[in-house]
N, C-alpha and C positions, 0 to 999 in steps of 0.2 A: 458486571460493569464493562462497558466499552469505552475506554478512553479514546478521545478523538471521535467519538460517536456520531458527530454531526458531519464528518468529513466524507470524502468520496467512498472509500472502503468501509469505514466505520458505520456509516448510515445504512448500507446494505446489510451489514452484519446485524445491526439493530433490528432491522425489518424481519430478518429470518428468525432471530431468537424470539421475537414477539410471536411470530407465526407458529413457532413450536411451543408456545405457552410458557416461556420463561418471564420472570420479572427482570426488567432490564434498566439499569442506570446509565444513562448517556452523560459522560463526564467530558466536557468540551469548553475550552474558553472562548469559543466562537471568535477567534482571532480574525480581524478584518484584512488579513493578508489576501484573502480573496473572498468575494461575496457569495451568497446563495446558500450558505450552510444551514440556516434555519429551514429554508425550503426543503432540504433533504430530510428533515425529521418531523416536519409540522403534521404530516398525515398521522403521526402517532400521538399527538399532543393530547387527544381526549381519551387515550387508552389508560385505564387505572393501573396497569402493570408497567407503565413507563414513566420514568422520572428523568428530568434533565437537571444536572448540576453544572452551572455556568461558572467553571473554576478552571485554574491552572494546575498542571502537573508539577509546576515548580512550587506550589503552595502545599507543603507536607501535611500541615494540620488539617486542611480542607480534604486532602486525599484520605487521610486516616479516618476522618469523620465519615466521609462518603463511603468507605469500604466496610462499614459496619454491617454485618450479616450478608456480605457478598462471598459467594462460593468461588467464582471464576472471574478473572480479569482478562479481557482481550486488549492488550496494549497496543493500540493503533496510533495514539497520539505522537506527533513528531513535527519537526520543521522539515518538511520534505523538500525535494528539488535541489538538483545539482547546481544550476546557476546561482541560486540565492546563497547556497553554501559557500560558493566562491566570493560572492559579494559581501556576505555577512557571515563568516564562519563562527563568530562568537555566539550569535543567536542559535546556529545550528547546533553547536556543542553544548550550550546551556540547555536547550530543550531536549535534545536527544539523549545526551549522557546524564546530566543531572536530574533531568525529568524522569528518566527511566530508573534511575537509582531510587528516587523518591517512591516511585510506584512499587518497586520491589520491597523496599524497606517498610512501607505502609502496608503492603500485602502481607508481609510476614507478621507485623505487629497485629494486624486485624484477624489473623488466622485464615486468610484466603487459602483455598485448597490447590488452585492451579493458576498459572499465568501463561497465556499463549501470547508470545511476543512477535510483532511484525518487524522482520529484518528485510534485507534487500540484496538482490543479486549484485548491487554495486560493490559489496565487500570483495568480489573476485578480481576486478580490474581486467587488464589486458594479459594476453600471453597464456591463458589457461586453456586446457583441451576443450574441444566442443564435440558432443555435449559435455557440460560441466557438472561434475559430481561434488557432493559436499565435502569430500576429503581432498579436493584440489587446494593448492596453496592459494591463499588470499593475498591480494595486493591492491587495494583500493586506491584510485587516483584522484579522487575528490574529496573535500572535507566531509561531504554528506556520507560517502562510502566509509570513510575512516570513523565517523561518528557511530555508524552502525556496527562496524566491526568491534569497536571499544564496548558498545553496550552488550553485544553478544558475550564478550568476555565477562562482563559484570554479571549477567544473567547466569553463566555457567559457574562462576565462583560462588554466587549466593546459593545457587541450587545445590552445589556440593557442600558447602560449608553450613548452610542452615536447613537444608532439606526441603526447600521450596521446590514443588513440581513445576517445571517450566518446559514448554516446547517453543522452540525457535523456527519460525517459518520464513524462509528467504523468498520474497516475492520476485517474479520476473515481469516487469513492464505490464502492470495491470491496467486494463482499459475497459470502457463501458459507459453507460449513463451515469451522470453526475460527476464525470471526470473533471479534474481541476483545470483551470484556464491556462496553467503554465505547462501543461503536458502536451506532447507533440500532436497527437491526433486532434485534440481540442483546439490547439492553436492553429493547425491547418485548417479546421472547419471554420474557425472565426474568420480567417482571411479569405478563404474560398467562397464563403456565403456572402461576402461583401464584394466579390468580383476582383479580389486581389489574388496574386500568386502566392501559393504556399512557399514559405522560406525554408530552404534546406541548408543546413550547415555541413560542408564538405561535399563530396560527390553523390551522396544519397545511397551509396552501396553498403552503408553500415546496416546491420541487421539486429533485430530484437525478437526475443521470444514473447510475443504478446499473449497475455493470459486474461481471460475474461473474468470480470469481477465476481460472478456468481460462482465460478469454479474456486476462487479464492475464499469465498465464504464457506463453500462446502469443506475446504481444508480446515478452516478454523473450527467449525463445528465437529468435524471428525476428531480433531486434536483435543477438543474439550471432552469428548465422550471416550476416547481411547486411553488406555494406560501404556500401550506398547511404545508410544513415542516420547514419553516423559524423559527429559534430559537430552533429547536429541535435537539436531538441526536438520531441517528438511527443506529441500527445493520445492517451490510451488511454481511451476512453469508449465505451459502447455506442451512443450517439447518439439516446437517447430519455429523456424526463424523466417522472418519477413523483412524485406529491405525497406529502408525509408522511401525509396523511389516507388516501390510497389504500393505502399500505403497511400501516397499521393495519387497514383494512377487509379486505385480503386476509389478513392474519395472523389475524384473528378467525375465519376459516373453518377454521383449523387448531386454534384454541384457542377453541371455541364457548362455553365457560363463562365467558370473560372479559368483564367489563363494558365499556362504551363508554370511549373515551379521556377522560383528564383534561387540561385545557389550563392552561398556566402562561405566566408572562412570557417573552417572546422574548429569546433571547441575542443581544446586538447584534454579537458577534464571528462569528456564523454568516452566511454569504451567503444571499441570498434564493433564487437559482436557479442551477443548473448544467446545462448541455447542451453537449456536445462537437461540435465539427466534427472528425471523425476521418479526413478524406479524405487527410491527409498521411501518416498511418501506413498507410492502405490502399495508397497509391501507392508509398511507399518500402519498405515492408516486405512488401506483399502480405498484410497483416493484415486479418482480418474477424472481428468479434465473432460468436459463435455461439449463446450462451445467453441466451434472453429473461429478462426480469425474473421472470415467472411460473414458468418452469422453474427458474430459479436459487433463487427463494424456496422452491420445494418441496424442492429439494435441501438447502437449509439447514434447513428445518424437519424433513426425515427425519433428518439428522445430529443435530439437537437432540433429538428424541424418542427416539432411540437412546441417549442419554446422553453424546453427544460433547462437551458443554459442561461435563461434570463434570471436576474437576481430576484 
């Protein structure tokens, strides 16, 4: 089962699992928070090994029923996004904390063998060493980051107390085709393709460790197959930082008619910099990121210009 399987990362994971010959349940409430989710998975609708359950992770009974005969759960479902977590923290905490607890308890009850949980580099906050290792002190500065840190604790507690095999993957700024419309690269592309300036909050010198979606999928598949990472927290990041200004400069090469960026007030809930130390994932999973930022950005733009962003 892939919870959130119609979303950005989840749908790519569904594709890969089906390609590898697995039976896959896509469990997704198809929340209308943003459009286009069905388009992410419709290519698989005729595959007899694929099933969609349009349900919420807040519905324990539906989860428990859906998990019958499921061996592995990839828990991607969440209320993502830092701005929405500031605007509506109740929804963020309800979905991310209560929903994750439901997934774990239902998995235990159903006899699921392993859960691979999607966490976030947002748990680190500011003031950590760069590159940042998993043993660094956490200090999230947004409701979203706090919700992810709480759910990591829930995962660890249930793993230890109830013997559920769990791997926690901390994603660093995932990007690529099917990217959500609230994410920076997609927002910049939407504006620039319309001849409007990309809007940057702050001076644009903030940096992010952009990680291409297929590399994140690789990490999930390896976490499923490996036993060496059970009970562990692993950073999943490319290991290189790119500034926001650099992102916009590179995008303007693909949208040459767009004007220069417009700058606004910085969002205090956004961290200044992220850079992963991914050595633990390399060591325990044999994982290695393969797609550079430039190659990943080109793949995103190709998808975008072909109309992939349309509902």
